[in-house]
VEXFI-199285 format. One line per 5 residues: their letters; for each residue x, y, z of N, C-alpha, C, O. Coordinates in Angstrom, 1 decimal. Layout:
<torkes>
A> X Y Z X Y Z X Y Z X Y Z; ...;
</torkes>
This chain:
<torkes>
XXXXX> -5.0 73.0 -44.9 -4.2 74.0 -44.4 -4.6 75.4 -45.0 -5.2 75.4 -46.1; -4.4 76.5 -44.3 -4.7 77.7 -45.0 -3.6 78.4 -45.7 -2.5 77.9 -45.6; -3.6 79.4 -46.4 -2.6 79.9 -47.3 -1.3 80.4 -46.7 -1.4 81.1 -45.7; -0.1 80.1 -47.1 1.1 80.4 -46.7 1.3 81.8 -46.6 0.7 82.6 -47.3; 2.3 82.3 -45.5 2.6 83.8 -45.4 3.9 83.5 -44.9 4.3 82.5 -44.3;
XXXXX> 4.6 84.7 -45.2 6.0 84.9 -45.0 6.1 85.8 -43.5 5.5 86.8 -43.3; 6.8 85.3 -42.8 7.0 86.1 -41.4 8.3 86.2 -40.8 9.2 85.5 -41.3; 8.6 87.2 -39.8 9.9 87.3 -39.1 10.2 86.1 -38.1 9.3 85.4 -37.6; 11.4 85.9 -37.9 11.8 84.8 -36.7 11.2 85.1 -35.4 11.0 84.2 -34.6; 11.0 86.3 -35.2 10.3 86.7 -33.7 8.9 86.4 -33.6 8.3 86.2 -32.6;
XXXXX> 8.4 86.4 -34.9 6.8 86.2 -34.8 6.5 84.8 -34.5 5.4 84.5 -34.2; 7.5 83.9 -34.5 7.4 82.4 -34.0 7.2 82.1 -32.7 6.7 81.1 -32.2; 7.8 83.3 -32.0 8.0 83.1 -30.4 8.5 81.7 -29.8 7.9 81.2 -28.8; 9.6 81.3 -30.4 10.1 80.1 -30.0 10.8 80.2 -28.8 11.4 81.2 -28.4; 10.4 79.0 -28.1 11.1 79.0 -26.6 12.1 77.9 -26.5 11.8 76.8 -27.0;
XXXXX> 13.2 77.9 -26.0 14.3 77.1 -25.5 13.3 75.9 -25.1 12.5 76.0 -24.2; 13.5 74.6 -25.8 13.2 73.5 -25.2 11.9 73.0 -26.2 11.4 71.9 -26.0; 11.6 73.8 -27.1 10.5 73.3 -28.2 11.1 72.3 -29.0 12.3 72.2 -29.3; 10.0 71.3 -29.3 10.4 70.2 -30.1 10.4 70.7 -31.8 9.6 71.6 -32.2; 11.3 70.2 -32.6 11.3 70.6 -34.2 11.5 69.4 -34.8 12.0 68.4 -34.3;
XXXXX> 11.1 69.4 -36.0 11.3 68.6 -37.1 12.2 68.8 -37.8 12.2 69.9 -38.3; 13.2 68.1 -38.2 14.4 68.4 -39.0 14.6 67.3 -40.1 14.5 66.1 -39.8; 14.9 67.7 -41.5 14.8 66.6 -42.5 15.8 67.2 -43.6 15.8 68.4 -43.9; 16.5 66.5 -44.2 17.3 66.8 -45.3 16.6 67.4 -46.5 15.7 66.6 -47.0; 16.9 68.6 -47.1 16.3 69.0 -48.2 17.2 68.6 -49.5 17.1 69.1 -50.6;
XXXXX> 18.2 67.6 -49.3 18.9 67.1 -50.5 18.3 65.7 -50.8 18.8 65.0 -51.7; 17.3 65.4 -50.2 16.9 63.7 -50.4 15.4 63.9 -51.3 14.8 64.9 -51.1; 15.1 63.1 -52.0 13.9 63.1 -52.7 12.6 62.5 -51.6 11.5 62.9 -51.6; 13.1 61.6 -50.8 12.2 61.1 -49.9 12.9 61.4 -48.4 13.5 60.5 -47.9; 12.9 62.4 -47.9 13.8 62.9 -46.6 13.1 62.0 -45.6 11.9 61.8 -45.7;
XXXXX> 13.9 61.5 -44.6 13.4 60.8 -43.3 13.3 62.2 -42.3 14.1 63.2 -42.2; 12.2 62.1 -41.5 12.0 63.1 -40.7 12.3 62.8 -39.2 11.7 61.9 -38.6; 13.3 63.5 -38.8 13.9 63.6 -37.4 13.4 64.5 -36.4 12.9 65.5 -36.8; 13.4 64.1 -35.1 13.0 65.2 -34.1 14.2 65.6 -33.2 15.0 64.8 -32.8; 14.2 66.7 -33.0 15.2 67.6 -32.3 14.6 68.6 -31.3 13.4 68.7 -31.2;
XXXXX> 15.3 69.3 -30.6 15.0 70.3 -29.7 16.0 71.5 -29.7 17.2 71.3 -29.7; 15.3 73.0 -29.7 16.0 73.9 -29.8 16.4 74.4 -28.5 15.7 74.8 -27.5; 18.0 74.3 -28.6 18.5 74.5 -27.1 19.0 76.1 -27.2 19.5 76.6 -26.1; 19.0 76.9 -28.1 19.4 78.2 -28.0 19.5 78.9 -29.5 19.5 78.3 -30.5; 19.5 80.2 -29.5 19.9 80.8 -30.7 20.3 82.1 -30.6 19.8 82.7 -29.6;
XXXXX> 21.2 82.9 -31.5 21.3 84.3 -31.5 20.9 84.9 -32.7 21.4 84.7 -33.8; 19.6 85.8 -32.4 19.1 86.3 -33.6 20.1 87.0 -34.8 21.0 87.8 -34.5; 19.8 86.6 -35.9 20.5 86.8 -37.0 21.9 86.3 -37.4 22.7 86.6 -38.3; 22.1 85.4 -36.4 23.6 84.6 -36.4 23.4 83.0 -36.6 23.8 82.4 -37.6; 22.8 82.6 -35.6 22.8 81.0 -35.8 21.6 80.3 -34.6 21.1 80.9 -33.7;
XXXXX> 21.4 79.0 -35.0 20.6 78.4 -34.2 21.4 77.1 -33.6 22.3 76.6 -34.2; 20.9 76.7 -32.3 21.7 75.5 -31.6 20.6 74.4 -31.3 19.7 74.6 -30.4; 20.8 73.4 -32.0 19.8 72.3 -32.0 20.6 71.1 -31.3 21.8 70.9 -31.5; 19.8 70.0 -30.5 20.2 69.0 -30.0 20.3 68.0 -31.3 19.5 68.1 -32.3; 21.4 67.1 -31.4 21.6 66.2 -32.4 20.5 65.2 -32.3 20.3 64.7 -31.2;
XXXXX> 19.7 64.8 -33.4 18.8 64.0 -33.4 19.2 62.5 -32.7 20.4 62.3 -32.5; 18.4 61.6 -32.3 18.9 60.3 -31.7 19.6 59.5 -32.7 20.3 58.6 -32.4; 19.3 59.8 -34.0 19.9 58.9 -35.2 21.2 59.8 -35.3 21.2 60.9 -36.0; 22.3 59.5 -34.7 23.5 60.3 -34.7 24.0 60.7 -36.1 24.6 61.7 -36.3; 23.8 59.8 -37.2 24.1 60.1 -38.6 23.2 60.7 -39.4 23.4 60.8 -40.6;
XXXXX> 22.1 61.3 -38.4 21.1 61.9 -39.6 21.5 63.0 -40.1 20.9 63.3 -41.2; 22.4 63.9 -39.5 22.7 65.2 -40.2 24.3 65.3 -40.3 25.1 64.8 -39.5; 24.6 66.0 -41.3 26.3 66.0 -41.4 26.5 67.6 -41.7 25.6 68.3 -41.9; 27.6 67.9 -41.6 28.2 69.4 -41.7 28.1 69.7 -43.0 28.4 68.8 -43.8; 27.5 70.9 -43.5 27.3 71.4 -44.9 26.0 70.8 -45.5 25.7 71.0 -46.7;
XXXXX> 25.4 70.2 -44.6 24.0 69.8 -45.3 22.8 70.6 -45.1 22.4 71.0 -44.0; 22.3 70.9 -46.2 20.9 71.8 -46.3 19.9 71.0 -45.7 19.8 69.8 -45.9; 19.0 71.6 -44.9 17.9 71.1 -44.1 16.8 72.0 -44.2 16.8 73.2 -44.4; 15.6 71.1 -44.0 14.3 71.8 -43.4 14.0 71.7 -42.4 14.1 70.6 -41.9; 13.4 72.9 -41.5 13.0 72.8 -40.0 11.5 73.1 -40.0 11.1 74.2 -40.5;
XXXXX> 10.8 72.3 -39.5 9.3 72.5 -39.0 8.9 72.6 -37.6 9.4 71.9 -36.7; 8.1 73.5 -37.3 7.9 73.7 -35.9 6.4 73.9 -35.8 5.8 74.5 -36.7; 5.6 73.4 -34.8 4.1 73.6 -34.5 4.0 74.5 -33.4 4.8 74.5 -32.5; 3.1 75.5 -33.6 3.0 76.4 -32.5 1.4 77.0 -32.6 1.0 77.7 -33.5; 0.7 76.4 -31.6 -0.9 76.6 -31.6 -1.5 75.9 -32.5 -1.5 74.7 -32.6;
XXXXX> -2.2 76.7 -33.6 -2.6 76.0 -34.7 -1.8 76.6 -36.0 -2.5 76.8 -37.0; -0.6 76.7 -36.0 0.2 77.1 -37.2 1.5 76.4 -37.5 2.1 76.1 -36.5; 1.9 76.0 -38.4 3.0 75.3 -38.9 4.1 76.3 -39.4 3.8 77.0 -40.5; 5.2 76.5 -38.8 6.2 77.1 -39.4 7.4 76.2 -40.0 7.7 75.2 -39.6; 7.9 76.9 -41.0 8.8 75.9 -41.9 9.8 77.0 -42.6 9.6 78.0 -43.2;
XXXXX> 11.0 76.6 -42.2 12.3 77.4 -42.9 13.4 76.5 -43.3 13.6 75.3 -42.9; 14.2 77.1 -44.2 15.4 76.2 -44.5 16.5 76.7 -43.9 16.5 77.9 -43.7; 17.5 75.8 -43.7 18.7 76.3 -43.1 20.0 75.3 -43.5 19.8 74.3 -44.3; 21.1 75.6 -43.0 22.3 74.7 -43.3 23.0 74.3 -42.1 23.2 75.1 -41.2; 23.3 73.0 -42.0 24.2 72.7 -41.0 25.6 73.1 -41.0 26.4 72.5 -41.7;
XXXXX> 26.0 74.2 -40.2 27.4 74.8 -40.3 28.3 73.9 -39.4 29.5 74.0 -39.6; 27.9 73.2 -38.4 28.8 72.5 -37.7 28.0 71.5 -36.8 26.9 71.8 -36.2; 28.6 70.2 -36.7 28.2 69.3 -35.8 29.2 69.0 -34.6 30.3 68.4 -34.7; 28.8 69.5 -33.5 29.7 69.5 -32.2 29.4 68.0 -31.4 28.3 67.7 -31.2; 30.2 67.5 -31.0 30.0 66.1 -30.5 30.6 66.2 -28.9 30.2 65.5 -28.0;
XXXXX> 31.6 67.3 -28.6 32.1 67.2 -27.4 32.6 68.8 -27.0 33.0 69.5 -27.9; 32.5 69.2 -25.7 32.0 68.4 -24.6 30.4 68.1 -24.7 30.0 67.1 -24.1; 29.8 68.9 -25.3 28.5 68.8 -25.5 27.8 68.5 -26.8 28.2 69.3 -27.7; 27.0 67.6 -27.2 26.6 67.4 -28.7 25.5 68.3 -28.9 24.5 68.4 -28.3; 25.8 69.1 -30.1 24.6 69.8 -30.6 24.8 70.2 -32.0 25.9 70.1 -32.4;
XXXXX> 23.8 70.8 -32.7 24.2 71.2 -34.3 24.0 72.6 -34.2 23.1 73.1 -33.5; 24.8 73.2 -35.0 24.9 74.8 -35.2 24.4 75.0 -36.6 25.0 74.7 -37.6; 23.2 75.5 -36.7 22.7 76.0 -38.0 22.6 77.4 -38.3 22.4 78.2 -37.4; 22.7 77.8 -39.8 22.6 78.9 -40.0 21.2 79.6 -39.6 20.2 78.9 -39.5; 21.3 80.8 -39.4 20.0 81.4 -39.1 19.2 81.6 -40.3 19.7 81.9 -41.3;
XXXXX> 17.6 81.4 -40.1 17.1 81.3 -41.5 16.5 82.9 -41.9 16.0 83.7 -41.1; 16.7 82.9 -43.2 16.5 84.2 -43.9 15.0 84.3 -44.2 14.5 85.4 -44.2; 14.3 83.3 -44.5 12.8 83.3 -44.7 12.1 82.1 -44.2 12.5 81.0 -44.3; 11.0 82.4 -43.6 10.2 81.4 -42.8 8.7 81.6 -43.4 8.2 82.6 -43.8; 8.2 80.5 -43.4 6.7 80.5 -44.0 5.8 79.9 -42.9 6.3 79.0 -42.2;
XXXXX> 4.7 80.4 -42.7 3.7 80.2 -41.8 2.4 79.7 -42.5 1.8 80.4 -43.4; 1.9 78.4 -42.0 0.7 78.0 -42.7 -0.4 77.6 -41.6 0.0 76.6 -40.9; -1.6 78.1 -41.4 -2.4 77.9 -40.7 -3.1 76.6 -40.5 -3.2 76.0 -41.6; -3.6 76.0 -39.5 -4.1 74.6 -39.6 -5.4 75.0 -39.4 -5.7 75.8 -38.5; -6.3 74.5 -40.2 -7.7 74.6 -40.1 -8.3 73.7 -39.2 -8.1 72.5 -39.4;
XXXXX> -9.4 74.2 -38.1 -9.8 73.2 -37.2 -10.5 72.0 -37.7 -10.6 70.9 -37.1; -10.9 72.2 -39.1 -11.7 71.1 -39.6 -10.9 70.2 -40.4 -11.5 69.1 -40.8; -9.7 70.5 -40.8 -8.7 69.4 -41.6 -9.0 68.2 -40.9 -9.0 68.2 -39.7; -9.1 67.1 -41.5 -9.1 65.6 -41.1 -8.0 64.9 -41.7 -7.6 65.1 -42.9; -7.4 64.0 -40.8 -6.2 62.9 -41.4 -6.6 61.6 -41.1 -7.4 61.4 -40.2;
XXXXX> -6.3 60.7 -41.8 -6.6 59.4 -41.8 -5.9 58.9 -40.4 -4.8 59.4 -40.1; -6.5 58.1 -39.6 -6.0 57.9 -38.3 -6.0 56.2 -38.0 -5.0 55.7 -37.6; -7.0 55.4 -38.2 -7.1 53.9 -38.0 -6.6 53.7 -36.6 -5.7 53.0 -36.4; -7.4 54.4 -35.8 -6.9 54.0 -34.4 -8.1 53.3 -33.4 -9.3 53.6 -33.5; -7.6 52.3 -32.6 -8.7 51.7 -31.8 -9.2 52.7 -30.9 -8.4 53.4 -30.3;
XXXXX> -10.5 52.7 -30.6 -11.0 53.5 -29.7 -12.1 52.8 -28.8 -12.8 51.9 -29.3; -12.3 53.0 -27.5 -13.3 52.5 -26.6 -14.5 53.3 -26.7 -14.4 54.5 -26.6; -15.7 52.6 -26.8 -17.1 53.3 -26.6 -17.5 53.0 -25.3 -18.0 51.9 -25.1; -17.4 53.8 -24.3 -17.8 53.4 -23.0 -19.5 53.3 -22.7 -20.3 54.0 -23.3; -19.7 52.3 -21.9 -21.3 52.1 -21.6 -21.3 52.3 -19.9 -20.9 51.4 -19.1;
XXXXX> -21.6 53.6 -19.4 -21.7 53.7 -18.1 -20.5 53.9 -17.4 -19.4 53.9 -18.0; -20.4 54.0 -15.9 -19.2 54.1 -15.2 -18.2 52.9 -14.9 -17.1 53.1 -14.4; -18.7 51.9 -15.3 -18.0 50.5 -15.4 -16.8 50.6 -16.4 -17.0 50.6 -17.6; -15.6 50.6 -15.8 -14.4 50.8 -16.9 -14.4 49.6 -17.8 -14.0 49.6 -19.0; -14.9 48.5 -17.2 -14.8 47.1 -18.1 -16.0 47.1 -19.1 -16.1 46.3 -20.0;
XXXXX> -17.0 48.0 -18.9 -18.1 47.9 -19.9 -17.7 48.8 -21.2 -17.7 50.0 -21.1; -17.4 48.3 -22.1 -17.1 49.0 -23.2 -17.1 48.2 -24.7 -17.0 47.0 -24.8; -17.3 49.0 -25.8 -17.3 48.2 -27.1 -16.0 48.9 -27.8 -15.6 50.1 -27.6; -15.4 48.0 -28.6 -14.3 48.5 -29.5 -14.6 48.9 -30.7 -15.4 48.2 -31.3; -14.1 50.0 -31.2 -14.3 50.6 -32.7 -13.1 51.0 -33.2 -12.1 50.7 -32.7;
XXXXX> -13.2 51.8 -34.3 -12.1 52.4 -35.1 -12.3 53.8 -35.4 -13.3 54.2 -36.0; -11.3 54.5 -35.0 -11.2 56.0 -35.4 -10.7 56.0 -36.9 -9.5 55.9 -37.1; -11.5 56.1 -37.8 -11.0 56.1 -39.3 -10.3 57.3 -39.5 -9.2 57.2 -40.1; -10.7 58.6 -39.2 -9.9 59.7 -39.5 -10.3 60.7 -38.1 -11.1 60.3 -37.3; -9.7 61.8 -38.0 -9.8 62.5 -36.9 -9.3 64.2 -37.3 -8.4 64.5 -38.1;
XXXXX> -9.9 64.9 -36.6 -9.7 66.5 -36.8 -9.4 67.0 -35.4 -9.2 66.3 -34.4; -9.4 68.4 -35.4 -9.2 69.1 -34.0 -10.6 69.0 -33.3 -10.8 69.0 -32.1; -11.6 68.8 -34.1 -12.8 69.1 -33.5 -13.8 67.8 -33.5 -14.9 67.8 -32.9; -13.4 66.7 -34.1 -14.2 65.6 -34.2 -13.6 64.3 -34.9 -12.4 64.4 -35.2; -14.2 63.3 -35.3 -13.7 62.2 -35.8 -14.8 61.2 -36.6 -16.0 61.5 -36.5;
XXXXX> -14.4 60.3 -37.2 -15.2 59.4 -37.9 -14.9 58.0 -37.2 -13.8 57.4 -37.2; -16.1 57.6 -36.6 -15.8 56.3 -35.9 -16.7 55.1 -36.7 -17.9 55.3 -37.0; -15.9 54.1 -36.9 -16.6 52.9 -37.6 -16.8 51.6 -36.8 -15.9 51.2 -36.1; -18.0 51.1 -36.9 -18.3 50.1 -35.9 -19.1 49.0 -36.8 -19.6 49.3 -37.9; -19.1 47.8 -36.2 -20.1 47.0 -36.8 -21.7 47.0 -36.6 -22.5 46.4 -37.3;
XXXXX> -22.0 47.8 -35.5 -23.2 48.0 -35.1 -23.5 49.6 -34.7 -22.6 50.2 -34.2; -24.5 50.1 -35.0 -24.9 51.7 -34.8 -24.7 51.9 -33.3 -25.3 51.1 -32.5; -24.0 52.9 -33.1 -24.0 53.5 -31.7 -24.9 54.2 -31.2 -25.0 54.3 -30.0; -25.8 54.8 -32.0 -26.8 55.6 -31.7 -27.3 56.3 -32.9 -27.2 55.8 -34.0; -28.2 57.6 -32.8 -28.6 58.5 -33.8 -28.0 59.7 -33.6 -27.3 60.0 -32.7;
XXXXX> -28.3 60.6 -34.7 -27.8 61.8 -34.6 -28.2 62.6 -33.5 -29.4 62.7 -33.3; -27.4 63.3 -32.7 -27.8 64.0 -31.4 -27.3 63.2 -30.1 -26.8 63.7 -29.1; -27.3 62.0 -30.3 -26.9 61.1 -29.1 -25.4 61.6 -28.8 -24.6 61.9 -29.5; -25.4 61.3 -27.3 -23.9 61.4 -26.8 -23.3 60.2 -26.5 -23.9 59.1 -26.1; -22.0 60.2 -26.6 -21.1 58.9 -26.3 -19.9 59.2 -25.6 -19.4 60.3 -25.8;
XXXXX> -19.4 58.4 -24.8 -18.2 58.6 -24.0 -17.2 57.8 -24.7 -17.6 56.6 -25.0; -16.0 58.2 -25.0 -15.0 57.5 -25.9 -13.6 57.7 -25.1 -13.5 58.6 -24.3; -12.7 56.7 -25.5 -11.3 56.6 -25.1 -10.6 56.1 -26.0 -10.8 54.9 -26.4; -9.4 57.0 -26.5 -8.5 56.6 -27.3 -7.1 57.2 -26.9 -7.0 58.0 -25.9; -6.0 56.7 -27.7 -4.8 56.8 -27.3 -4.0 57.4 -28.4 -4.2 57.1 -29.6;
XXXXX> -3.2 58.3 -28.2 -2.2 59.3 -29.2 -0.9 59.1 -28.9 -0.6 58.8 -27.7; -0.1 59.1 -29.8 1.4 59.2 -29.5 1.9 60.6 -29.2 1.9 61.5 -30.1; 2.4 60.8 -28.2 2.9 62.4 -28.3 4.2 62.5 -28.5 5.0 62.1 -27.6; 4.6 62.8 -29.6 5.9 62.9 -29.9 7.0 63.8 -29.2 8.2 63.6 -29.1; 6.3 64.8 -28.7 7.1 65.8 -27.8 7.7 65.2 -26.8 8.9 65.5 -26.5;
XXXXX> 7.0 64.2 -26.0 7.6 63.4 -24.8 7.9 62.0 -25.1 8.4 61.3 -24.3; 7.5 61.7 -26.4 7.7 60.3 -26.8 7.0 59.1 -25.8 7.7 58.2 -25.3; 5.7 59.5 -25.7 4.8 58.6 -24.7 3.4 58.5 -25.5 3.1 59.3 -26.3; 2.6 57.3 -25.0 1.4 57.4 -25.4 0.6 58.4 -24.2 0.9 58.7 -23.1; -0.5 58.7 -24.9 -1.4 59.6 -24.0 -3.0 59.0 -24.1 -3.4 58.9 -25.3;
XXXXX> -3.5 58.8 -23.2 -4.7 58.2 -23.3 -5.9 59.6 -23.1 -5.9 60.4 -22.1; -6.7 59.8 -24.1 -7.7 61.0 -24.1 -9.1 60.3 -23.9 -9.4 59.3 -24.6; -9.9 60.9 -22.9 -11.2 60.5 -22.6 -11.9 61.8 -22.8 -11.4 62.8 -22.4; -13.3 61.7 -23.6 -14.0 62.8 -23.8 -15.5 62.3 -24.1 -15.9 61.2 -24.3; -16.2 63.4 -24.2 -17.7 62.9 -24.7 -17.7 63.7 -26.0 -16.9 64.6 -26.3;
XXXXX> -18.7 63.0 -26.8 -18.8 63.6 -28.2 -20.3 63.0 -28.5 -20.8 62.0 -28.1; -20.7 64.1 -29.3 -22.1 63.9 -29.9 -22.1 63.5 -31.3 -21.3 64.1 -32.2; -23.0 62.5 -31.7 -23.0 61.8 -32.9 -23.8 62.8 -34.0 -25.0 63.1 -33.9; -23.2 63.3 -34.9 -24.0 64.2 -35.7 -24.4 63.6 -37.1 -25.3 64.1 -37.8; -23.8 62.5 -37.5 -24.4 61.6 -38.7 -24.0 60.1 -38.5 -23.1 59.8 -37.7;
XXXXX> -24.8 59.4 -39.3 -24.5 57.8 -39.2 -24.8 57.5 -40.6 -25.8 57.9 -41.2; -23.8 56.6 -41.0 -24.0 56.1 -42.3 -23.7 54.7 -42.6 -22.7 54.3 -42.1; -24.5 54.0 -43.3 -24.2 52.4 -43.6 -23.5 52.2 -44.9 -23.7 52.8 -45.9; -22.6 51.2 -44.6 -22.0 50.8 -46.1 -21.4 49.4 -46.0 -21.4 48.7 -45.0; -20.9 49.0 -47.1 -20.6 47.6 -47.1 -18.9 47.5 -46.8 -18.2 48.3 -47.4;
XXXXX> -18.4 46.6 -46.0 -17.0 46.5 -45.8 -16.6 45.1 -45.9 -17.5 44.2 -45.8; -15.3 44.7 -46.0 -15.0 43.3 -46.2 -13.6 43.1 -45.7 -12.9 44.0 -45.4; -13.2 41.8 -45.5 -12.0 41.4 -44.9 -11.0 41.8 -45.9 -11.3 42.1 -47.1; -9.9 41.7 -45.5 -8.6 42.2 -46.2 -8.5 41.3 -47.5 -8.2 41.7 -48.6; -8.8 39.9 -47.4 -8.8 39.2 -48.6 -9.9 39.2 -49.6 -9.9 38.6 -50.6;
XXXXX> -10.9 40.0 -49.1 -12.1 40.0 -49.8 -13.2 38.9 -49.7 -14.2 39.1 -50.3; -12.9 37.9 -49.0 -13.8 36.9 -48.9 -14.9 37.0 -48.0 -15.7 36.1 -48.0; -15.0 37.8 -47.2 -16.2 38.0 -46.4 -16.5 39.4 -46.3 -15.6 40.2 -46.0; -17.9 39.7 -46.4 -18.7 40.9 -46.5 -19.2 41.2 -45.3 -19.8 40.4 -44.6; -19.2 42.4 -44.8 -20.1 42.8 -43.5 -20.6 44.4 -43.5 -20.2 45.1 -44.4;
XXXXX> -21.4 44.8 -42.8 -22.1 46.0 -42.6 -21.1 46.9 -41.8 -20.8 46.5 -40.6; -20.6 48.1 -42.2 -19.8 49.0 -41.5 -20.8 50.3 -41.2 -21.3 50.8 -42.2; -20.9 50.7 -40.0 -21.6 52.0 -39.6 -20.5 53.0 -39.4 -19.6 52.7 -38.5; -20.4 54.1 -40.2 -19.7 55.2 -39.9 -20.3 56.5 -39.0 -21.2 57.2 -39.4; -19.8 56.8 -38.1 -20.4 57.7 -37.3 -19.5 59.1 -37.2 -18.3 59.1 -36.8;
XXXXX> -20.2 60.2 -37.8 -19.3 61.5 -37.7 -19.7 62.0 -36.2 -20.8 62.2 -35.8; -18.5 62.3 -35.5 -18.8 62.7 -34.0 -18.2 64.0 -33.9 -17.3 64.4 -34.7; -18.5 64.8 -33.0 -17.9 66.2 -32.6 -17.4 66.0 -30.9 -18.2 65.7 -29.9; -16.1 66.4 -30.9 -15.8 66.3 -29.5 -16.2 67.5 -28.7 -16.4 68.6 -29.2; -16.5 67.1 -27.3 -17.0 68.2 -26.6 -16.3 68.8 -25.6 -16.4 70.0 -25.3;
XXXXX> -15.4 68.0 -24.9 -14.6 68.5 -23.7 -13.3 67.8 -23.4 -13.1 67.1 -22.3; -12.4 68.0 -24.7 -11.0 67.5 -24.5 -10.4 68.5 -23.7 -10.5 69.7 -24.0; -9.5 67.9 -22.5 -8.7 68.9 -21.9 -7.7 69.6 -22.8 -7.2 69.3 -23.9; -7.4 70.8 -21.9 -6.5 71.6 -22.8 -5.1 71.0 -23.1 -4.5 71.4 -24.2; -4.5 70.2 -22.2 -3.2 69.8 -22.5 -3.5 68.6 -23.6 -2.6 68.5 -24.5;
XXXXX> -4.5 67.9 -23.6 -4.8 66.9 -24.8 -5.0 67.5 -25.8 -4.6 67.0 -26.8; -5.8 68.7 -25.9 -6.0 69.2 -27.1 -4.7 69.7 -27.9 -4.7 69.8 -29.1; -3.7 70.0 -27.2 -2.4 70.1 -27.7 -2.0 69.0 -28.4 -1.6 69.0 -29.6; -2.0 67.9 -27.7 -1.5 66.6 -28.3 -2.3 66.2 -29.5 -1.8 65.5 -30.4; -3.4 66.6 -29.6 -4.3 66.3 -30.7 -3.7 67.2 -31.8 -3.3 66.7 -32.9;
XXXXX> -3.8 68.5 -31.5 -3.3 69.2 -32.5 -1.8 68.8 -33.0 -1.5 69.0 -34.2; -0.9 68.3 -32.2 0.4 67.9 -32.8 0.1 66.4 -33.5 0.9 66.1 -34.4; -0.9 65.6 -33.2 -0.9 64.6 -33.9 -1.4 64.8 -35.4 -0.9 64.3 -36.3; -2.4 65.7 -35.5 -2.9 66.0 -36.7 -2.0 66.8 -37.8 -2.1 66.8 -39.0; -1.0 67.6 -37.0 0.0 68.5 -37.7 1.0 67.4 -38.2 1.5 67.3 -39.3;
XXXXX> 1.4 66.4 -37.2 2.4 65.4 -37.6 2.0 64.5 -38.8 2.8 64.2 -39.6; 0.8 64.0 -38.8 0.3 63.3 -39.8 0.1 63.9 -41.0 0.2 63.2 -42.0; -0.2 65.1 -41.1 -0.3 66.0 -42.3 1.0 66.1 -42.8 1.1 66.1 -44.1; 2.3 66.3 -42.0 3.7 66.7 -42.6 4.1 65.1 -42.9 5.1 65.0 -43.6; 3.6 64.0 -42.5 4.1 62.7 -43.0 3.8 62.7 -44.4 4.5 62.5 -45.3;
XXX> 2.3 63.0 -44.5 1.9 62.8 -46.1 2.3 63.7 -47.0 2.0 63.6 -48.2; 3.0 64.7 -46.6 3.4 65.8 -47.4 5.2 65.6 -47.6 5.7 66.2 -48.6; 5.8 64.9 -46.9 7.1 64.6 -47.2 7.4 63.2 -47.9 8.5 62.8 -48.2;
</torkes>
């Protein structure tokens, strides 16, 4: 991530319906919950949906809010002023006085360990399984038992990411170019068997705009999980 900077609330350009992360600032290892912005009055308060875990937040609790927009992460502190359950359920939060913005660099990689299909031609049944060891906005590291090609070769891949905003799995298909291949030794979990692992650094070529946003969110969410 790039250097933090302080901004005004209006600079976030938040829209009603945007997904937010909320967590207690009073815990050493806070659980991350997801909520939705349902309204706000500048300078006065924010209105958020109560997270699915109904006991997640309580009145008077100090919280941290994070929201992802474009390639930036916005973070601010607030306080739960009221928990309303009827006739509609929502949280009333104090309006933030200070907001931090952190830019997400395109090259930032996060650990993934995701299954990925390496396609061979138009037949959907003709593919090899591999592992996305890590991933960034622009590429990934693919680990296989046999080499997929050499530097400059193109491959067609398919993998699935969890879209936290819609709470569903999204399949991403893209062409990628191999930019490097490295050979190393791997072993089973118990260390009893050793084998050769080929690690391929790849660059994505044509991920659709909607899927690019999901990829950005995945990288962002993974970074935040490792920071909290």
